[in-house]
C-alpha positions in Angstrom: 9.4 -20.7 5.9 11.6 -19.6 3.0 12.3 -16.0 2.1 14.1 -15.2 -1.2 15.4 -11.7 -1.6 16.5 -10.6 -5.1 17.2 -7.3 -6.9 15.8 -6.2 -10.2 18.5 -4.4 -12.1 20.4 -3.7 -8.9 22.7 -5.5 -6.5 21.3 -6.3 -3.1 23.8 -5.7 -0.3 24.0 -8.2 2.6 22.7 -5.6 5.0 19.7 -4.9 2.8 19.0 -8.6 2.3 19.2 -9.3 6.0 16.9 -6.3 6.8 14.3 -7.5 4.3 14.4 -11.1 5.5 14.1 -9.9 9.1 11.2 -7.5 8.5 9.2 -9.7 6.1 10.0 -12.8 8.2 8.7 -11.1 11.4 5.4 -10.2 9.6 5.1 -13.8 8.5 5.9 -15.3 11.9 3.3 -13.3 13.7 0.5 -15.1 11.8 1.8 -18.6 12.3 0.5 -20.0 9.0 2.4 -22.9 7.4 3.7 -23.4 4.8 4.7 -19.9 3.8 7.2 -19.1 1.0 8.0 -15.5 0.2 9.7 -13.8 -2.7 11.0 -10.3 -2.1 12.0 -8.3 -5.2 13.8 -4.9 -4.6 14.3 -2.4 -7.4 15.2 1.3 -7.9 13.8 3.3 -10.8 16.5 5.5 -12.4 14.2 8.2 -13.7 14.8 11.4 -11.7 11.2 12.6 -12.2 9.8 9.7 -10.1 9.2 10.9 -6.6 9.3 7.4 -5.0 12.0 5.5 -6.8 12.5 2.6 -4.4 10.2 -0.4 -4.8 9.7 -3.5 -2.7 7.5 -6.3 -4.1 6.5 -9.2 -1.9 4.8 -12.3 -3.1 3.8 -15.0 -0.6 2.5 -18.4 -1.6 0.6 -20.6 0.9 -1.6 -23.6 0.4 -2.8 -22.6 -3.1 -3.3 -18.9 -2.4 -1.1 -15.9 -3.3 -0.7 -12.7 -1.2 1.0 -9.9 -3.1 2.2 -6.5 -1.9 4.0 -3.8 -3.9 5.2 -0.6 -2.2 7.1 2.5 -3.5 9.0 4.8 -1.1 11.8 7.4 -1.2 14.2 5.0 0.7 14.5 1.3 0.2 14.4 0.6 4.0 11.2 2.6 4.2 9.7 0.6 1.3 10.6 -2.6 3.1 9.0 -1.4 6.3 5.7 -0.3 4.6 5.6 -3.6 2.6 6.1 -5.6 5.8 3.2 -3.8 7.5 1.0 -4.5 4.4 2.1 -8.1 4.4 1.0 -8.4 8.0 -2.4 -6.9 7.2 -2.9 -9.2 4.1 -2.0 -12.3 6.1 -4.5 -11.2 8.8 -7.1 -11.0 6.1 -6.1 -14.4 4.8 -6.2 -16.0 8.2 -9.6 -14.5 9.1 -11.3 -14.8 5.7 -9.8 -18.1 4.5 -8.8 -20.2 7.4 -11.4 -19.0 10.0 -14.1 -19.0 7.4 -13.4 -22.7 6.5 -13.7 -23.5 10.2 -16.9 -21.6 10.6 -18.4 -23.0 7.3 -17.7 -26.5 8.6 -19.3 -25.7 11.9 -22.2 -23.5 10.8 -22.6 -24.4 7.1 -22.6 -20.7 6.0 -20.0 -20.3 3.2 -22.3 -17.8 1.4 -21.5 -15.1 4.1 -18.4 -14.3 2.1 -20.6 -12.4 -0.4 -21.1 -9.7 2.3 -17.5 -8.5 2.0 -17.2 -4.8 1.2 -15.0 -3.9 -1.8 -13.1 -0.7 -2.3 -11.4 0.3 -5.6 -12.4 1.5 -9.0 -12.8 -0.3 -12.3 -14.1 2.0 -15.1 -14.8 -0.4 -18.0 -15.5 2.4 -20.4 -12.2 4.1 -19.7 -10.4 0.7 -19.9 -12.0 0.0 -23.3 -11.1 3.5 -24.6 -7.5 3.0 -23.5 -7.3 -0.4 -25.2 -8.8 1.1 -28.4 -6.2 3.9 -28.4 -3.3 1.5 -28.2 -2.3 -0.4 -31.4 -0.1 -3.0 -29.9 0.0 -5.5 -27.1 2.5 -4.3 -24.6 2.5 -7.4 -22.3 1.2 -10.9 -22.5 0.7 -13.1 -19.5 -0.3 -16.8 -19.7 -2.2 -18.1 -16.7 -4.0 -21.3 -15.9 -7.6 -20.9 -15.0 -8.4 -23.1 -12.1 -12.1 -24.2 -11.6 -13.3 -22.5 -8.4 -16.4 -21.2 -6.8 -17.5 -17.6 -6.7 -16.6 -17.4 -3.0 -13.1 -18.6 -3.7 -12.7 -16.0 -6.4 -13.8 -13.3 -4.0 -11.0 -14.4 -1.6 -8.4 -14.4 -4.4 -9.3 -10.9 -5.7 -9.0 -9.6 -2.1 -5.7 -11.4 -1.4 -4.1 -10.3 -4.7 -5.3 -6.7 -4.4 -6.3 -6.6 -8.0 -9.4 -4.8 -9.5 -10.5 -7.9 -11.4 -10.0 -11.7 -11.3 -10.8 -14.2 -14.1 -11.7 -17.8 -13.3 -13.7 -20.8 -14.5 -16.9 -21.5 -12.5 -16.5 -25.0 -11.0 -20.3 -25.8 -11.2 -21.1 -24.5 -14.7 -17.6 -24.5 -16.3 -18.3 -21.0 -17.6 -15.6 -18.4 -17.9 -16.2 -15.6 -15.3 -14.6 -12.2 -14.5 -15.1 -10.8 -11.0 -14.4 -7.1 -10.6 -14.6 -4.3 -8.0 -17.3 -1.8 -8.6 -16.7 1.9 -8.1 -19.7 2.3 -5.8 -18.5 -0.6 -3.7 -19.1 -4.3 -3.8 -18.3 -6.6 -6.7 -19.6 -7.3 -10.1 -19.5 -10.7 -11.9 -19.3 -11.2 -15.7 -20.3 -14.7 -16.8 -19.9 -16.4 -20.1 -23.3 -17.2 -21.7 -23.7 -20.9 -22.2 
């Protein structure tokens, strides 16, 4: 288990580094999942109008899956505490949904039960398209590799990452797909017409 603590536009003191390693490490040890590598990024926003300026981002990589948590608080120690609690919850989800599901799928042959997960969150495509039309420039570009996966694996990834959408290549049809959370609950799937 490796935990790397860095600061974004700030110097991380030894006490703060030790506190972050201890809190995040304890959350990771409780779940007993190997191998786990964690990256903790601490930052403080300088704008005085921001109510919660201290931010703790935690990214955990394990066996091809990524668990990501981002938390803002008034105090850096509080941000680390809340992020550690969220990490523990996400790792519990990972363990029950990914590891235990693989065991159950092997025993019962029921991998389709993952489709019954409830989703919370909003994705308003009309508002998203209106915002994109209003902007004249690309603010950020991110290059990613689309790994072929099943719909069930994509559902696991969208939940672990905490994003409102997830893009992937369907392993069976090789079609480009976008999985998104619906405002009414559940998930929607956009598939490329072949």
